[in-house]
N, C-alpha and C positions, 0 to 999 in steps of 0.2 A: 761438541768440545773445542775448546780453544786448544789443546794441545795433547797428546798421549797420556801424560802423566796428570790432566790437569783437575783440582780440585775445588769444587762450589761452598761456599759458605749462607746459609741462611742466615742475614745479617741482621734479624730482630727476633724476637718471642711475641707471643699474646699479650703478655705484661711489660713489655718494653715503657720505659718512661715516657709519659704522654708531656711532657716538659717541654717540646720543639726541639729539641737537642741532638735526634738520632742520625739525620743529615751532616752537622757538624762531628759526631764523633767518627763520621767513616773517613769527613776528612783527615782526620787527625791521624787516623787509625791507617789508613790506606796501605800506606808504603812498609808499617811494621807485617800487615798482614799478606803481602807480597814478597818480603824476604822470607817469612815462615812458610810459606808454598801454596797460601792461596789464588788461584788463577781466577775467579770467575765470585763476584757475588752477586748474590738475588735477594732485593732490597723489597719490603713491604708497599702495598698498593700508595700511591704517592700523591690521588688525587680527593678533593674535599669530599667528605663523609655524611651521613645524615647527622652525628653529633657533633659536627665539625674538629676543634680541635683537641677534641676525646677519642673521638674511631680510626679506629685500626684501618680504616679501607676500606674493609671488606663489606659494610653497608655505604656502596656508594651513591653520592648524590650528583656532583659534580667532574665526569669525567676531565676538564678543562681547564679547571681551577687545582693547581698543583701547589695551593699557600697562597695565591694572590689577591684573590678579593676574598669581600668579609662576607663572607657566607656563612650561614648555621653558627653565629654567634665566634666567628672568629677568621683574621685571615688565613694564619699558617694552618699546616696540618698538624698531626697527633707528633709528627716527624719535623714540619720545620715549614719554614718558607720556598716557594718557588725557586730563587734565587740560591738557596744553599743546596737545596736536590741536584740545581746544575751542574753548580761548582764540585759536590761531591763527587756526581760523575766522572766528571773532568778529574779531579785529583785521581778517582781512582784508576782511568784510564790510564792516566801519565804513568803510574806505578806500574804497567803493567796486568792489570786486573781488567776483564771483562764484567758487564752490567747488565742484570737482566732485571726487567719489569716485570710486576705484580700485575698480571690483567684480568679484570672482573667484568666480564660480560653478561652474567647470567641476570644481574635482578639492580632495581633501582631502589633508594630508600627514601625518608623524607621531602616527599612532593611540596608544592609550594600550594597548592591548591586543589581543593576537593570536584569531582566532577559526577556527572550522574549517568548512568547508563544499566543496559541489560546484562545478567550474570546468571548463571548454574551454579551453585553451591555443588561440591563434592567431597567425598569422605577426606580429610587431610590423612588419612593412612592408604586410603586406594584411590586415587584418581581415577580409576575407572567404574569407580560407583557414585552418580549422584545422588544426594541427599534429599533434596527438594526441587520445584519447580523452579523454572527460567524466573528471574525477578528483577524489577529495577534496586541497584545497588549504590551508594554512594561512596568514593573512596577517593584518597590522596594520589592522584594519577596525574594531576599536571603540574610539569616541571618546568618554572620559568626563568630561572638561574637568577634572578633580580640584582642579585652583587655585581654579576657579569658584563650584563646589559647587552648582548650580542657578540661579543669581543669573540673572536674564534670560529662562533658558529651562532648564527642567527635560529639555529629548530628550536623549536618548546616543543617537549613531549606531553600526549596527550595519551588519551585511555586505548585507544587503537593502536598506541604504538607498542603494547605489553598485552601480552594474552591471558594473564590469571594474578588473582593478588590473594591475600589471606586476610585481611579486614574490611567488613561490611561498615562503615557511620552509623548507618541506620540500625544496626544488630552487631554493638558491638561482642556481645556473648556468644556470638554463634560461632563453633571451631568450624571451619572451612576452610577448603580451597575454592573460589569463586572464578570460573571458567568465562572470559569477555563473550558477551554475543559474536557469535562470527567467526570465533579461534578453535583450536583445537590444542590438543596438548601432544606434547611431542611423539618421537616412535619407542616402542618400549624398550629397557633395558634387557639387556638376554637374561639378567641371573635374578635383576633384583624390579620387575617389571617398569609401570611408570613413573617416572624419576624428574621429569619432566620441571617441576615446581620445586624450589626450594626456600625463596622468602621472600616477603617484600612484592616490590612490582615486578611481574618475569618477562623479561623483554623479549620481542617477540622478533628473533629475526630474521621472517621470513617476510617481514614488512619491508616494500621497496624505502621508505625514511629511514627506517633500521639502520638498514644494509648499508645503505649510502653512506650514513651521516658515521658508520663503523667503520667503514673504509675508508672514510676523509680523518676521522679522530687519529686512526695508526699512523697515516703519512705524518698528522699534523706532530701527533707523538715522538714520532721516530726523527725528524728532523729539526724538534724541539730539544732534544734529549741527550738524541747521540747513541741510546741504551746498544746494546751489542745482541739481544734476546728477550725472549720471553720467559714466564712462568704462566701459565694459563688458570686459572683456578676455576673448580667445580666443573670439571668438563664434565663428568657422569650426566649433568642438567642441563649442558648445552646441544646444540646443532653440531653433530661432527660435521658436513660436509660446510656448514658456514665459515668453522673458524678454522678448517682447513683449507676453505677460498681465500680467507682474508691473509692465512701468515704467508701462502702465494702469491695472493697479488703485494705485500710487502717485499716478499723477496726477489722480485719481478723490481719493482719501483726501487728498492734500496739497491740493487744488484749487490747482495749480498744474502751469505748461506747464515742468515739469522738464526741463532739456538732456539729451540722451543722446546719445554718441557709440560707435561701436561699433568694436572691432579687428577688423577682418575682413581676415584676411592671405591676400592671393591677390594675385599678376597677371592673371587672366584677366576678362576683361569682363561673359563671359556669368555666370560665377558670381555677378559684383556686381549684374547686372541680376535676377536671379532674386532675390537676398537682398531687394533693391530692395521687388520685388514682393511677399512673399511678407508684408513688415514695414510695408508702406505707405507706407512714406518714413516712418515714426514716430521711425528715428534716424537720426543723422548716422554717415558712414564719415572713415575717412582714407582719404587717397588715395595709395593704397600704389605706383600705377605713375606718378604722377607726382614719388614720390621717386625711386623706378627710374630714369626719366628722368633725373634729377637725376645719380645716382648715375654712370650713362652717360654723359653728358655730360661731368663732371669729369672723366674717366678718359681720354674720347676727344679731350677737347681741341678743336682748330679741325675734328680730323674730324666731328664731331658736328653733323648739322643740324638748328641751332637752330631752323627753323621748325616741328618734327617733337615739340618739348619737352611741346606739352600734348595730341601723338596718344596714344588710349585712355585719358585721365585722367578722373577724375571728374569736376574741376573743370570741364573743357569739357563732359561729356553731361549732366551733374548739379549745376549749380553751385550749389544750393540745399543739395543734401546734404553737400557738401564739408569736411573739415577736413584741408586743406593744410597739410605739416608737410617741413622739409627732413631730419631727423635724429631719431630718437628713443633710449631706452635698448634696445630690442632690435637696431637697425642698428650703435650704437658700435662700436668696436673691440673683437675680442675675444670678442665676443657670439654666439650659434648665429645668429640672421639677420644676422648683420654685413656689412651693406652701407652701404660708409662715402661720403661725398660729399664730396670731397676739399677741402681749406681755401683755396684759392686760389678755387673755386665757389662757397663757402658765400653771399658776399656777392651774386651775382648769381642763387645761388637763394630768401633772402630776400627779394630789389629783385621775383622773381617771385612771392612768395606776397602781403608785405606790403606793394606799390603797385599794383596791380592791385583790378578792381572785384569778382570773383567771389570765393568761398571764407572760409571762416573760416578766417585762419590761427594756428601753433601755433608758437613759439619754444618751441628745448631748452634748456634751463635749460644743461646741458655747453657750447654753445656761446655761450650768453651771458656766460656767469662764465667760462668754460674748464674745464678738468677734469684732473689728474692720479691715473693710477692704474697697477697691476701687475697681469697676471694671466697664466695659461697660455692660447697662443693651441690651434686644433684640431690643429697639430703638434706639441702638447707642450711647445713649446718656449715659455720665460718673455717676457715684453715688459714693457717700460714706455710707456708712452702719454700725451701728451701731447695734448689738446685745447685750442686757442687761443681766446682768450675774445673777440670781437664784440660786447660791450656799448657801445661807443659809439657802431660803427655802425648797432647794430640801435635804438638811441636816437635816432640821427639819423633811421631809418626810419620809427620810431613819432612819431615828429614830423611829419615828412613827412605818414604815411597820414592821422594826425589832422587837420591843417591843410588838407592840399589834395586829398587822395584824394575827390572830392566828384563833380566833372562828369563830362560822357559820357568815355569813353575809347574812343581811336581807336589800332588797332594796326599797326605796320608789321615784321610776322613776315614779311619777304620776302630774308631776307639768309640764308646758312647758319650765317655764321660772328658776323653783326651783328643784333641785334633791338633795337624798342623801342615806345615805346608812348608817349600823352600823357592826362591827364587835361585836355578844353578846361574851358574858363572860364565857372561858370554862376554866379547868385546868391549862393553861400555861399563858393565860389572864384574870384573877379573873374580872376584872372591864368592860370591853370593851372598845369600841370609836368609835365614831361618826364622819359623813363628813357630810357638808350640804355646795353643791353650787348654785350661783345666776347666772346668765345671765340677768338678772332684775334689779328691787328694794330687797332694804332690805326682808329679809325671812325668815322664822320658818317654822321649821316642828315637829312635834310630830313624837319622834320616839325612839325606845327601844332598851338598851345595855343589858339588862337582867340582870343589879346589880343595887339593892336596895338602894334608900338613898346614893350613889354617886355623889360626885362633881368631875364637869369637870372645863376644861380650854381649853381657843383656843389657841392652840399649834401659829398659824399665828400672835398672838396679837394685830388683827383688832378689837376683841371685849374684854370688858374687864372687863364684869361681868361672871363672873362661873354661869355652869348651874348645878340641883342639880336633880336626878331623884326620880322619889315616889316611895313607898312602893314597886311597881310592877316591875320597872326599867325602868319607862318611862320619856321621857326628854324632854323639849320644847327646840330644841337647833337652831342656830340663825348665819346668815351671813350675811355681809354689800353686796351691790348692785356691782354687778360683779366682783363675790370674791369669794375664797372659803375659810370657817372656819373650823379647824379640832379639834375636840375635844376630848380631853384625861386627864385621871381621873388625881388629885392633889394628 
């Protein structure tokens, strides 16, 4: 984390406009975001995907093409050109914002030529269950990158650089994961079994060519872009040891303690515990269980017990490793991992990650700026989605965080529909602050700020009457039904 009260923003969502303008938008808004209190930006994958200028970047084709070569039908990526990307990074850093790059090492897609080789079909839902004999298959596993023509790297990828794929061109109707001859699936996930294969051509990080290439690419990428850290995609499907070696190598090469956060998407606490042990705490993690708690609370309303909002969460058990978030590109409506936090609860959820002392909070661009898009749902129906902008509210929370979130924190998590906390006065924050939220009716709570005879106002402007603390620093703080009030000193 860049500083004690740092705040990250995920500066994109799944349906970000595919007009190549995102890097320019970042350049234009970096200073404003910095002034609002954003200290780091997580940017989407910046390299060419299989769908060229329409690809989100997660269908990786060429890691070295940052929007520079005419490949897959376009020069630019969905977000812009290489020069625009590099300029945006420099502009953000000049404004005091760190930049984290999204790293996708699990798979490649969009191969340039087919190859024939032996493979064994396994069940797509159980990678321990072969469903047919070893056979010759034909798959798009040859990546020659003709548009790049050997610039930056001359390695061309072949089937032996991968371990599995999900498409046999001889029998395209067969649903299977084809394990290549001489290869094995990775280690079992302690909670979910064998999840080594995710999609496309599964990269084999045990292959010496692959290992050398990805280490070299990391050095090249860091030297080319100057980013401050990384977000690792699909960590559950990767070899933990390789990823740990990769980040240690780059930290040593750069002489910088590069920031790293992993997307290890699981709700199983034991799996998270094992991941932390294996990686020796070298990577932060997104707090998936906290997000799930937010989603449940937003749907259950007053029947959800707010006293349990931090149960099974990373921010409770390992606060120094927790990146807390409300929503992201995978959980937003119509996505594969759709897990919606309802709009009424988002102010409460953001108060819970931005105004408390633990965790490194991440704001989602679609919650900050709002979003409007259409897509097909899992039921095959077409939907139009509107996500509301919470920019003014979040800017207020950022102001409160940077100005008043310093002293000791006192929790009042003692009621199933109304919880609160205070940040007590100290040298940096001599007047303290108080936060109260309710999932039920209008509520009040007697809480201590440590500042006697002090007048407080509701930052959210939902309650007009001020609150005064008594000579002992206690006050009767209030909030409306289904809302949050943030009490700051006048």
